[in-house]
C-alpha positions in Angstrom: -52.8 2.4 -16.5 -52.5 5.1 -19.2 -49.2 6.3 -17.7 -47.8 2.7 -17.7 -48.7 2.1 -21.4 -47.3 5.5 -22.3 -44.1 4.8 -20.4 -43.7 1.4 -22.0 -44.3 2.7 -25.4 -41.8 5.5 -24.9 -39.1 3.1 -23.8 -39.8 0.9 -26.8 -39.6 3.8 -29.1 -36.3 5.0 -27.6 -34.6 1.6 -27.6 -31.1 2.9 -27.7 -31.5 5.2 -24.7 -33.4 2.5 -22.8 -30.7 -0.1 -23.5 -28.0 2.3 -22.4 -29.9 3.1 -19.1 -30.3 -0.6 -18.4 -26.6 -1.0 -19.2 -25.7 1.8 -16.7 -27.8 0.1 -14.0 -26.2 -3.3 -14.8 -22.7 -1.8 -14.6 -23.5 0.0 -11.3 -25.0 -3.1 -9.7 -22.1 -5.3 -10.9 -19.6 -2.8 -9.6 -21.2 -2.7 -6.1 -22.7 -6.2 -5.7 -20.1 -8.2 -7.7 -17.3 -6.8 -5.6 -19.2 -7.3 -2.4 -20.0 -10.9 -3.2 -16.4 -11.6 -4.2 -14.7 -10.1 -1.2 -17.3 -11.5 1.2 -16.9 -15.0 -0.2 -13.1 -14.8 -0.2 -12.9 -13.8 3.5 -15.6 -16.2 4.8 -14.0 -19.1 2.9 -10.7 -18.2 4.4 -12.2 -18.3 7.9 -13.7 -21.7 7.2 -10.4 -23.0 5.9 -8.6 -21.5 8.9 -10.7 -23.6 11.2 -10.0 -26.7 9.1 -6.3 -26.1 9.2 -5.8 -25.1 12.8 -8.7 -26.7 14.5 -12.3 -26.0 15.6 -11.5 -24.1 18.7 -11.3 -20.4 19.5 -8.8 -20.1 22.4 -6.4 -21.9 24.7 -5.5 -21.8 28.4 -2.1 -22.9 29.7 -2.0 -23.3 33.5 -0.5 -25.4 36.2 -3.7 -25.5 38.2 -6.8 -27.6 37.7 -8.7 -25.0 39.6 -8.1 -22.5 36.8 -9.6 -24.9 34.3 -12.7 -25.2 36.4 -12.9 -21.4 36.7 -12.7 -21.2 32.9 -15.6 -23.6 32.5 -17.8 -21.5 34.7 -17.4 -18.4 32.5 -20.5 -17.5 30.5 -20.0 -18.2 26.8 -17.2 -20.8 27.2 -18.0 -24.3 26.0 -16.3 -27.4 24.5 -13.6 -27.3 27.1 -11.0 -30.1 26.5 -7.8 -30.5 28.6 -4.6 -32.5 28.3 -1.5 -32.7 30.5 1.5 -30.9 29.0 4.5 -33.2 29.4 7.0 -31.0 27.6 8.8 -31.8 24.4 9.2 -35.2 22.7 12.7 -35.4 21.2 13.5 -38.6 19.3 17.0 -39.3 18.2 16.0 -39.6 14.5 13.0 -37.4 13.9 11.5 -34.0 14.5 10.7 -32.4 17.8 7.1 -32.2 18.9 5.0 -31.3 21.9 4.1 -34.3 24.2 0.6 -34.3 25.6 -1.5 -36.9 27.3 -4.1 -38.6 25.1 -7.6 -37.1 24.9 -9.7 -38.0 21.9 -11.8 -34.8 22.1 -8.7 -32.7 22.2 -7.5 -34.3 19.0 -10.8 -33.7 17.3 -10.7 -30.0 18.5 -7.3 -29.7 16.7 -8.8 -31.4 13.7 -6.3 -34.3 13.9 -7.3 -37.5 12.0 -6.0 -41.0 12.4 -4.3 -42.0 9.1 -2.8 -45.3 10.1 -2.7 -47.7 13.1 -5.0 -47.1 16.1 -5.4 -44.8 19.0 -3.5 -45.5 22.3 -5.1 -47.8 24.8 -2.2 -49.0 27.0 0.5 -47.3 29.1 3.3 -45.7 27.1 1.5 -46.1 23.8 1.7 -43.0 21.6 0.2 -41.6 18.4 2.5 -39.2 16.5 2.1 -36.5 13.9 2.9 -37.9 10.4 5.7 -35.4 9.9 7.8 -36.4 13.0 9.2 -39.6 11.4 8.7 -38.7 7.8 12.4 -38.4 7.1 13.5 -41.1 9.6 15.7 -44.0 8.6 13.0 -46.3 9.9 10.9 -47.4 6.9 7.8 -47.9 9.0 7.7 -46.6 12.6 4.2 -48.1 13.3 4.1 -50.7 16.2 7.7 -50.2 17.0 9.3 -49.2 20.3 11.5 -46.1 20.3 13.5 -44.1 22.8 12.9 -40.4 23.0 14.0 -37.6 25.4 11.2 -35.9 27.4 12.4 -32.3 28.0 10.7 -29.6 30.1 12.0 -26.0 30.5 10.7 -24.5 33.8 11.5 -21.8 36.3 12.1 -21.9 40.1 11.8 -18.4 41.6 12.5 -17.0 38.2 15.6 -19.1 37.5 15.7 -21.2 34.4 15.9 -25.0 34.9 15.7 -28.1 32.6 14.1 -31.4 33.3 15.4 -34.1 30.8 14.7 -37.8 30.8 15.0 -40.5 28.2 11.9 -42.8 28.0 10.7 -45.7 26.0 7.4 -45.5 23.9 5.5 -47.7 21.5 4.1 -46.0 18.3 0.6 -47.4 17.7 -0.8 -44.7 15.4 0.0 -41.9 13.0 -2.2 -38.8 12.9 -2.4 -35.9 10.5 -3.9 -32.5 10.0 -4.9 -30.7 6.8 -1.9 -30.5 4.5 -2.1 -26.7 4.5 -1.3 -26.7 8.2 2.2 -27.9 7.5 2.9 -25.5 4.6 1.1 -22.3 5.5 3.6 -19.7 6.7 6.4 -22.2 6.2 6.9 -22.0 2.4 10.2 -20.1 2.9 11.0 -21.7 6.3 10.4 -18.4 8.1 8.0 -20.2 10.5 6.6 -23.6 10.9 3.8 -25.8 12.2 3.9 -27.2 15.7 3.8 -31.0 15.8 2.1 -33.1 18.5 2.6 -36.5 20.1 -0.1 -37.9 22.4 0.7 -40.6 25.0 -1.6 -42.8 27.0 -0.4 -42.7 30.7 -2.3 -43.5 33.9 0.2 -41.6 36.1 2.3 -38.7 35.3 5.7 -39.6 33.8 7.2 -36.3 35.1 7.4 -34.8 38.6 4.1 -33.3 39.7 5.6 -29.9 40.4 6.4 -29.7 36.7 3.0 -30.6 35.5 1.0 -28.1 33.4 -2.3 -28.3 31.6 -3.2 -27.3 28.0 -6.9 -26.5 27.4 -8.7 -25.6 24.2 -12.2 -24.1 24.3 -14.8 -22.3 22.2 -16.2 -18.9 22.9 -19.7 -18.0 21.8 -20.2 -15.3 19.2 -16.5 -14.6 18.2 -16.6 -12.5 15.0 -14.0 -10.4 13.1 -15.5 -7.3 14.7 -15.5 -8.4 18.3 -12.5 -10.7 18.8 -10.7 -8.3 21.0 -13.8 -7.4 23.0 -14.7 -11.1 23.5 -11.2 -12.1 24.8 -10.9 -9.0 26.9 -14.2 -9.8 28.6 -13.1 -13.4 29.0 -9.8 -12.5 30.7 -11.6 -10.0 32.9 -14.0 -12.7 34.1 -11.1 -15.2 34.4 -8.9 -13.0 36.5 -10.1 -9.4 37.3 -6.6 -8.5 38.5 -5.1 -8.9 35.0 -4.8 -6.1 32.5 -7.5 -7.4 30.1 -6.9 -4.5 27.7 -3.6 -6.0 26.4 -3.9 -7.4 22.9 -4.6 -11.1 23.2 -1.7 -11.8 20.8 0.8 -10.1 23.2 -0.7 -11.4 26.5 2.0 -13.3 28.4 0.4 -13.0 31.8 -3.0 -14.6 31.8 -2.2 -17.9 30.1 -5.1 -17.4 27.7 -4.5 -17.0 24.0 -6.5 -17.2 20.8 -6.4 -19.8 18.0 -3.5 -18.3 16.1 -4.7 -19.2 12.6 -8.3 -18.2 13.2 -7.2 -15.0 15.0 -5.1 -13.9 12.1 -7.8 -14.7 9.5 -10.5 -12.9 11.5 -8.3 -9.8 11.9 -7.4 -9.9 8.2 -11.1 -10.0 7.4 -11.7 -7.0 9.7 -8.7 -5.1 8.3 -10.0 -5.6 4.8 -13.4 -4.4 5.8 -12.1 -1.4 7.7 -9.3 -0.2 5.4 -8.5 -1.1 1.8 -11.8 -2.7 0.8 -13.8 0.1 2.4 -11.9 2.7 0.4 -12.2 0.6 -2.7 -16.0 0.1 -2.1 -16.5 3.8 -1.6 -14.6 4.5 -4.9 -16.8 1.9 -6.6 -20.1 3.4 -5.3 -19.0 6.8 -6.4 -18.1 5.4 -9.9 -21.4 3.6 -10.0 -23.2 6.8 -9.1 -21.3 8.8 -11.7 -22.1 6.2 -14.3 -25.8 6.8 -13.9 -25.5 10.5 -13.3 -23.3 10.9 -16.4 -25.9 9.3 -18.6 -28.8 11.4 -17.4 -26.7 14.6 -17.5 -26.0 13.9 -21.2 -29.7 13.5 -22.1 -30.8 16.1 -19.6 -31.9 18.7 -22.2 -33.9 16.1 -24.0 -35.5 14.9 -20.7 -36.6 18.5 -19.8 -38.0 19.1 -23.3 -40.1 15.9 -23.0 -41.5 17.2 -19.7 -42.6 20.4 -21.5 -44.4 18.4 -24.2 -46.2 16.3 -21.6 -47.3 19.4 -19.8 -48.6 21.0 -23.1 -50.8 18.0 -23.9 -52.5 18.4 -20.5 -50.7 15.9 -18.3 -50.7 17.0 -14.6 -47.5 17.3 -12.5 -48.6 14.2 -10.5 -49.0 12.2 -13.7 -45.7 13.4 -15.1 -43.9 12.2 -12.0 -45.8 8.9 -12.1 -44.8 8.6 -15.8 -41.1 8.8 -15.0 -41.4 6.6 -11.9 -42.9 3.9 -14.0 -40.0 4.2 -16.5 -37.6 4.0 -13.6 -39.4 0.9 -12.2 -39.3 -0.9 -15.5 -35.7 0.0 -16.3 -34.6 -0.8 -12.7 -36.4 -4.1 -12.7 -34.8 -5.3 -15.9 -31.4 -3.8 -15.0 -31.5 -5.4 -11.5 -32.1 -8.9 -12.8 -29.4 -8.7 -15.4 -27.1 -6.9 -12.9 -27.6 -9.6 -10.2 -26.8 -12.3 -12.7 -23.7 -10.4 -14.0 -22.6 -9.9 -10.4 -22.6 -13.6 -9.7 -20.8 -14.3 -13.0 -18.2 -11.7 -12.2 -17.7 -13.0 -8.6 -17.5 -16.6 -9.8 -15.0 -15.7 -12.6 -12.9 -13.7 -10.2 -12.9 -16.5 -7.6 -12.0 -19.1 -10.2 -9.1 -16.9 -11.3 -7.9 -16.7 -7.7 -8.4 -20.5 -7.3 -6.3 -21.2 -10.4 -3.4 -19.0 -9.2 -3.5 -20.2 -5.5 -3.5 -16.7 -4.2 -4.2 -17.2 -0.6 -2.2 -18.8 2.2 -4.9 -19.7 4.5 -7.2 -21.4 1.9 -6.8 -23.6 -1.1 -10.3 -22.6 -2.4 -10.7 -26.0 -4.0 -14.2 -26.2 -2.5 -15.0 -22.5 -2.5 -18.6 -21.4 -2.4 -20.0 -18.0 -3.2 -21.6 -16.3 -0.1 -24.5 -14.0 -1.0 -26.2 -12.6 2.1 -29.6 -11.0 1.5 -28.2 -7.8 3.1 -25.5 -7.1 0.5 -28.0 -7.7 -2.3 -30.5 -5.4 -0.7 -27.8 -2.8 -0.1 -26.6 -2.8 -3.7 -30.1 -2.5 -5.1 -31.1 0.3 -2.7 -27.9 2.3 -3.5 -28.5 2.0 -7.2 -32.2 2.8 -6.9 -31.5 5.8 -4.7 -28.9 7.1 -7.3 -31.4 6.5 -10.1 -34.2 8.3 -8.3 -32.2 11.3 -7.3 -30.7 11.7 -10.7 -34.1 11.6 -12.5 -36.5 13.1 -10.0 -34.6 16.2 -9.1 -34.5 17.7 -12.7 -38.1 16.6 -13.2 -39.3 18.4 -10.1 -37.3 21.5 -11.1 -38.8 21.5 -14.5 -42.3 21.2 -13.2 -42.0 24.6 -11.6 -41.6 26.2 -15.0 -44.1 27.1 -17.7 -44.4 24.3 -20.4 -43.7 26.7 -23.3 -40.5 28.0 -21.4 -39.3 24.5 -21.0 -39.8 23.7 -24.7 -38.1 26.9 -25.9 -35.2 26.5 -23.4 -31.8 25.7 -25.0 -28.3 25.4 -23.7 -26.8 28.9 -23.5 -23.2 29.3 -24.6 -21.6 31.5 -22.1 -18.2 31.4 -23.6 -17.2 34.5 -25.6 -16.0 33.3 -28.9 -14.4 36.5 -30.0 -11.2 35.5 -28.3 -10.8 32.4 -30.4 -9.6 32.3 -33.9 -10.2 28.6 -34.7 -13.8 27.5 -34.8 -13.1 23.9 -33.7 -11.3 25.2 -30.6 -14.2 27.5 -29.9 -16.8 24.8 -30.3 -14.8 22.4 -28.1 -14.6 24.9 -25.3 -18.3 25.8 -25.6 -19.3 22.1 -25.5 -17.2 21.5 -22.3 -18.2 24.7 -20.5 -22.0 24.9 -21.3 -22.6 21.6 -19.4 -20.0 21.7 -16.7 -21.6 18.9 -14.7 -21.5 16.5 -17.6 -17.8 17.4 -18.2 -16.9 17.1 -14.6 -18.6 13.7 -14.2 -16.9 12.3 -17.2 -13.5 13.4 -16.0 -14.1 12.2 -12.4 -15.2 8.7 -13.6 -12.0 8.4 -15.6 -9.8 9.7 -12.8 -11.3 7.4 -10.1 -10.7 4.4 -12.3 -7.2 5.7 -13.0 -6.5 6.0 -9.3 -7.5 2.4 -8.6 -5.7 1.0 -11.6 -2.4 3.0 -11.2 -2.3 2.3 -7.5 -2.9 -1.4 -8.1 0.0 -1.8 -10.6 2.3 0.9 -9.3 6.1 0.1 -9.0 7.3 3.7 -8.7 8.4 3.3 -5.0 9.8 -0.2 -5.2 13.3 1.1 -4.9 12.3 2.5 -1.4 10.6 -0.8 -0.5 13.6 -2.8 -1.5 15.9 -0.7 0.7 13.5 -1.1 3.6 13.5 -4.9 2.9 17.3 -4.9 3.4 16.6 -4.1 7.1 14.0 -6.8 7.3 14.9 -10.1 9.1 12.8 -11.8 6.4 15.6 -13.5 4.5 13.9 -13.9 1.1 13.9 -10.2 0.7 17.7 -10.2 0.7 19.0 -13.5 -0.5 18.4 -15.9 -3.5 19.4 -18.9 -1.4 19.6 -19.9 2.3 20.1 -23.1 4.2 18.7 -23.6 7.7 17.4 -26.4 9.9 13.8 -27.6 9.4 11.5 -25.7 11.8 11.2 -28.6 14.3 14.7 -30.0 13.8 17.0 -30.7 16.8 20.0 -28.3 17.3 22.4 -31.2 17.2 21.7 -32.1 13.5 24.7 -32.2 11.2 25.8 -28.7 10.0 26.8 -27.6 6.5 30.6 -28.4 6.4 33.3 -25.9 5.9 34.2 -27.8 2.7 30.7 -27.4 1.3 30.6 -23.7 2.3 34.0 -23.2 0.5 32.5 -24.9 -2.6 29.5 -22.5 -2.5 31.9 -19.5 -2.2 34.1 -20.7 -5.1 31.2 -20.8 -7.6 31.6 -17.9 -10.0 28.7 -15.4 -9.5 28.1 -16.2 -5.8 28.2 -13.2 -3.6 27.0 -11.8 -0.2 27.8 -15.2 1.5 27.0 -15.1 5.2 27.2 -18.0 7.7 25.4 -17.4 11.0 25.9 -19.7 14.0 23.8 -19.0 17.0 22.5 -20.4 20.2 20.3 -19.2 23.0 21.9 -18.0 26.2 20.8 -16.5 29.5 22.5 -13.7 31.3 22.2 -13.8 35.1 22.5 -10.4 36.6 21.2 -8.3 39.4 17.8 -6.8 38.9 19.1 -3.3 39.6 21.4 -3.6 36.6 18.6 -4.3 34.1 16.8 -1.3 32.6 13.4 -0.5 33.9 11.8 -0.6 30.4 13.1 -4.1 29.9 11.9 -5.2 33.4 8.4 -3.7 32.7 8.3 -5.7 29.4 9.9 -9.0 30.3 10.9 -8.9 34.0 9.8 -11.7 36.3 7.8 -9.8 39.0 6.9 -13.0 40.8 10.5 -14.0 41.5 11.9 -13.7 45.1 15.5 -13.7 43.8 17.6 -10.6 43.5 18.8 -11.7 40.1 17.0 -11.5 36.7 17.4 -13.9 33.8 17.8 -12.0 30.5 17.5 -14.0 27.2 20.4 -13.4 24.8 21.3 -14.6 21.4 24.9 -16.0 21.3 26.7 -16.0 17.9 29.9 -17.5 16.8 31.8 -15.6 14.2 34.6 -17.0 11.9 35.3 -13.7 10.3 35.1 -11.2 13.2 36.5 -8.3 11.0 33.1 -8.0 9.4 31.8 -6.5 12.6 34.2 -3.5 12.6 31.5 -1.2 11.0 29.3 -1.8 14.0 31.9 -1.2 16.8 30.9 1.5 19.2 33.6 0.8 21.8 36.6 -1.6 21.9 38.5 -3.6 19.3 37.2 -6.7 17.5 40.7 -8.4 17.5 40.3 -8.8 21.3 37.8 -11.6 20.7 40.7 -13.8 19.6 42.7 -13.0 22.9 40.5 -14.8 25.5 42.7 -15.8 28.5 42.0 -17.5 31.8 38.5 -18.4 32.8 36.8 -15.7 30.7 35.8 -15.6 27.1 36.0 -12.2 25.4 32.8 -11.1 23.8 31.2 -8.3 21.8 27.8 -7.2 23.1 24.9 -5.6 21.2 23.1 -4.4 24.4 19.7 -3.6 22.9 16.3 -5.2 22.6 13.5 -4.2 20.2 10.8 -2.3 22.0 7.7 -3.0 20.0 5.6 -0.1 21.4 8.0 2.6 20.2 9.4 0.5 17.2 13.0 1.3 18.4 15.9 -0.5 20.1 16.4 0.2 23.8 19.3 -0.8 26.1 19.0 -3.8 28.4 21.9 -3.8 30.9 22.4 -0.4 32.5 25.8 1.2 32.4 27.4 -1.6 30.5 31.2 -0.9 30.0 34.3 -2.6 28.7 35.8 -5.1 31.1 32.5 -6.1 32.8 32.3 -9.8 33.7 28.9 -11.3 32.8 27.5 -14.6 34.1 25.8 -16.7 31.5 24.3 -20.2 31.1 23.6 -22.0 27.9 21.7 -25.1 27.1 23.6 -28.2 25.8 23.5 -32.0 25.9 25.6 -34.7 27.4 26.7 -38.0 25.9 23.4 -39.6 26.9 21.4 -37.0 25.0 20.0 -35.4 28.1 19.9 -31.6 28.3 21.4 -29.4 31.0 22.6 -25.8 31.6 26.3 -25.0 31.5 27.5 -22.0 33.5 30.0 -19.6 31.8 31.7 -16.3 32.5 32.2 -13.7 29.7 34.3 -10.5 29.6 32.9 -7.5 27.6 35.7 -6.4 25.3 33.6 -4.8 22.5 30.3 -2.9 22.6 28.3 -2.8 19.3 25.7 -0.3 18.2 22.1 -1.3 17.4 22.7 -1.3 13.6 23.9 -4.9 14.0 20.6 -6.0 15.5 18.8 -4.3 12.6 20.8 -6.1 9.9 20.9 -9.5 11.7 19.2 -12.5 10.1 18.3 -14.1 13.5 14.9 -12.5 13.6 15.2 -12.1 17.4 14.3 -9.0 19.4 16.7 -10.0 22.1 20.2 -8.5 22.8 23.1 -10.3 21.2 26.5 -11.6 22.4 29.2 -12.5 19.8 32.5 -14.4 20.1 34.9 -16.1 17.8 33.7 -19.4 16.4 36.3 -21.7 18.2 35.1 -20.5 21.6 31.5 -20.7 20.5 31.9 -24.3 19.2 33.7 -25.3 22.4 31.0 -24.0 24.8 28.0 -25.3 22.8 29.4 -28.7 22.0 27.7 -28.6 18.6 24.3 -27.7 20.1 23.5 -24.6 18.0 21.7 -23.5 14.8 23.5 -22.8 11.6 22.2 -20.7 8.8 23.9 -20.0 5.4 22.7 -17.1 3.2 24.0 -16.0 -0.2 23.0 -14.5 -3.6 24.0 -15.7 -7.0 24.0 -14.4 -10.6 21.6 -16.0 -13.0 24.3 -17.8 -15.0 25.3 -19.7 -11.8 21.8 -21.0 -10.9 22.3 -24.5 -12.3 25.7 -25.0 -10.6 24.4 -23.7 -7.3 21.3 -25.9 -7.4 23.3 -29.0 -8.1 25.6 -28.4 -5.2 22.7 -27.7 -2.9 21.0 -31.0 -3.9 24.2 -32.8 -2.8 24.2 -30.9 0.5 20.6 -31.8 1.1 21.3 -35.5 0.5 23.9 -35.4 3.3 21.4 -33.9 5.8 17.7 -34.7 5.5 16.8 -32.2 8.2 18.0 -29.2 6.4 15.7 -26.8 4.6 17.1 -25.2 1.4 15.4 -22.1 0.0 16.0 -21.7 -3.7 14.9 -18.3 -4.8 14.3 -19.5 -8.4 11.5 -21.7 -7.1 9.9 -18.7 -5.4 10.2 -16.0 -8.1 7.7 -13.2 -7.7 5.2 -13.7 -10.5 2.4 -11.4 -11.6 -0.8 -12.7 -10.0 -4.3 -11.6 -10.5 -5.5 -10.6 -7.1 -9.0 -9.6 -6.2 -8.1 -5.9 -5.9 -6.6 -6.1 -9.4 -9.8 -7.7 -10.7 -11.7 -4.8 -9.1 -9.4 -2.3 -10.6 -9.8 -3.8 -14.1 -13.6 -3.9 -13.6 -13.6 -0.2 -12.7 -11.3 0.5 -15.7 -13.8 -1.3 -18.0 -16.6 0.8 -16.5 -14.6 4.0 -17.2 -14.2 2.9 -20.9 -17.9 2.2 -21.0 -18.7 5.6 -19.6 -16.5 7.2 -22.2 -18.0 5.3 -25.0 -21.5 6.2 -23.8 -20.6 9.8 -23.4 -19.3 10.2 -26.9 -22.1 8.2 -28.5 -24.9 10.2 -26.7 -23.1 13.5 -27.3 -23.3 12.9 -31.1 -26.9 11.7 -30.8 -28.1 14.6 -28.7 -26.2 17.2 -30.6 -27.5 16.0 -34.0 -29.6 19.2 -34.5 -26.7 21.4 -33.5 -24.3 19.6 -36.0 -26.9 20.0 -38.7 -27.2 23.7 -38.1 -23.4 24.1 -38.1 -23.3 22.2 -41.4 -26.1 24.4 -42.8 -24.1 27.6 -42.1 -21.0 26.2 -43.8 -18.9 24.2 -41.3 -17.4 21.3 -43.0 -17.6 17.7 -41.9 -13.8 17.5 -41.2 -14.1 20.3 -38.5 -17.1 18.5 -36.9 -15.2 15.2 -36.8 -12.2 17.0 -35.2 -14.6 18.4 -32.6 -15.9 14.9 -31.7 -12.4 13.4 -31.5 -10.9 16.3 -29.5 -13.8 16.3 -27.0 -13.3 12.6 -26.5 -9.5 13.0 -26.0 -10.0 16.0 -23.6 -12.1 13.9 -21.2 -9.4 11.2 -21.2 -6.5 13.6 -20.8 -8.0 15.6 -18.0 -9.2 12.5 -16.2 -5.9 10.7 -16.4 -4.0 13.9 -15.3 -6.2 14.2 -12.3 -5.5 10.5 -11.4 -1.8 11.1 -11.8 -1.9 14.1 -9.5 -3.8 12.3 -6.8 -1.4 9.3 -6.9 1.6 11.6 -6.9 0.3 13.4 -3.8 -0.2 10.0 -2.1 3.3 8.9 -3.0 4.9 12.2 -1.8 3.1 11.7 1.5 4.6 8.2 1.8 8.1 9.5 1.0 7.7 12.1 3.7 6.6 9.3 6.2 9.7 7.2 5.2 11.9 10.2 5.9 10.3 11.0 9.3 10.0 7.4 10.6 12.5 5.1 8.9 15.3 7.6 8.3 15.0 10.2 11.1 13.4 8.1 13.9 14.7 4.6 13.4 17.9 5.6 11.6 17.8 3.5 8.5 20.1 4.4 5.7 17.6 4.8 2.9 18.4 6.7 -0.3 15.5 8.8 -1.7 15.7 10.2 -5.2 16.3 13.9 -5.2 13.7 14.5 -8.0 10.3 12.8 -7.7 8.8 11.5 -11.0 5.2 10.3 -11.3 4.8 6.5 -11.8 5.3 5.1 -15.3 2.0 3.2 -14.8 0.3 6.6 -14.8 1.8 7.4 -18.2 0.8 4.0 -19.5 -2.8 4.5 -18.2 -2.9 7.9 -19.8 -1.7 6.5 -23.2 -4.2 3.7 -23.1 -7.2 5.9 -22.1 -6.3 8.6 -24.7 -5.8 6.0 -27.4 -9.2 4.5 -26.5 -10.8 7.9 -26.5 -9.3 8.6 -29.9 -10.6 5.3 -31.4 -14.1 5.9 -29.9 -14.2 9.5 -31.1 -12.8 8.6 -34.5 -15.3 5.7 -35.0 -18.3 7.7 -33.8 -17.3 10.8 -35.8 -17.9 8.8 -39.0 -21.6 9.0 -38.3 -21.4 12.7 -39.1 -21.1 11.6 -42.8 -24.7 10.2 -42.6 -26.2 13.4 -41.2 -29.1 14.8 -43.3 -29.0 18.5 -42.7 -32.8 19.1 -43.1 -33.8 16.0 -41.0 -31.3 17.0 -38.4 -32.5 20.5 -38.0 -36.1 19.3 -37.8 -35.2 16.7 -35.2 -36.7 17.3 -31.7 
């Protein structure tokens, strides 16, 4: 009890130090716990929202056998199995394309579909449709109306591509909808889109039984971010032991089993954050939190050791001394923990509300976000801080207890630096102060440098010129163009295209540049299996086919300005594309496909040469709107290198065939996709936008991307908030260091004043010491960031330039990021202000009182 009262009285007497220790504990807990709560809440809310968007299921099975569905049901851990018949695609004349499934209410619920108008189907040929299908239709209200739509199925017979196409009559009795984010997520810039669904009530199959497939959704017990691959690997092994269950579930094309795409990507994002960036950030944060506490106790270490000597002199045993300090730690830790826990929640809530306001995340709107605070992360944060606190205090206490009390009291910091080499007293004292307590100096510098690394890395733009060049090779169009026009994701290929007149108007606008019109369709090369490269056959070959031929997917492009391809010509002459005669159409071939495993293009057709005749078939429609394959023969007159594939906007990994547009338009009969890309100067934005509005009015199924509506804006992300929090903690550390240095060196300053050193020199000493910490800390941060960037530049040279062959220009002289200079200026300015402000307290020093101060 005596030790408790003494400890409490001591803490009350030394209020300033007690408050600062509590502040250190609060900062440390807020750094560790606040960041944990924020990141944990963000990710778990994303996972919940992903389920709402995509549906409450974990995986799907696509099969043509009911027996496989029964097999799936028998696997341990699989539950909530719901199946529908896959009837192919539902293609209305005036509307978007959707998948056509038989009606199953539980399946709809699993996909999180809700009825928004009408009723669910009860009778034969009654359908419910996704709200987006007829949203742009000329029909004001589609509900309870009969419509005609084409039922289309792509299928294979012995590896040969076939099409089933039939026009049917349906009655729309209901409209269904998913969460709005389902339709917008990943499709803001029309680079992807959401699959739409139509469900029909039918007692007997409306398609031939041989074409019937089943689509099943199911849940899998215990799927977490950490075990998603293991769970699906075990599932596929149980489903069919002959399959290679080690293949990534996202790339598995053999088993028919796949994961919920939205949920899968969110779980993996959560795991990646935990494994990579956030782990590194959290380690940084723990180190900074540790240094915050260590820094404080290092500054007051001399005073702490002297106190131990006095306690020993008055007769307190070693055991009671330790108990005395443990009680202090317990009191300070208890108060600091309570305040730290509250400040962590406030920080996390503020950080989350900032993110909510700025709509930072794609797979969540965060309008109903809740903080997730598991007991484990609270316990972990408190244990880490308590451990740091105990180690920081107990180790010097135990060391001191081994010495005689009188030796402890008489012990003073020894100045090891030899002053005879210095002419200026301020410079000498500065070096002495920095060198006599190296640990304090090192900790102060490290805290500043760690925060600098996080802040500079979070705001850095130094290598953007490299990223921009890499983006030019990306198929992600917004990286390269201000504007582009393309069909809506689920639009039919036969929609009206942008006319030549409108394209000419775009081209004629002053300031428009880089105009590119791309017309493409899907085609299938039919060739002997022996002529297809082994690496392509291993990746995409139909091993189950009994035919000697192999179907190879190609992209077919129609070019109006074939001269633009001259830079990519490997063999042949582009002008030959205009000289097609007889039964053959002259083509240029880019005979490469993107091999994902090696991240490089590989050849498809072996020994392809000029003059080869290639058999193709393409998909088109007849006057009734039914689909069929048209057989064609092409002559190879030009061979292109793989640079064309790299710079293509089609975003396909398949090989490419090119021909002049007249031949292309003739063979496709208008059944193709058209995409228009261009850039524009700022002064032309209004003119361009007005013209694009007119184009949109002519074709409701076009998507127009306006780069001015998607400008990159500065957004406060959670990592930036963490960086700013760490930066504030670094400023706090610096303020605390300078404040305590003056307080603890009061006796030394008084002695220096007594021997004749003027106040101005002492003030300079305080300011220069403060600036030195800031300068060395920011320099260290700049060096670390520079090393990291130089390593990245080396990686770009080895992989993107030497291996892949990209033409990326690297600056001959590397310069550190300007953000490092800005950080250095800010931290030095703050150090100067703190030092200058605190140095004024020297004016109040009473020499006699200061010398007598213990």
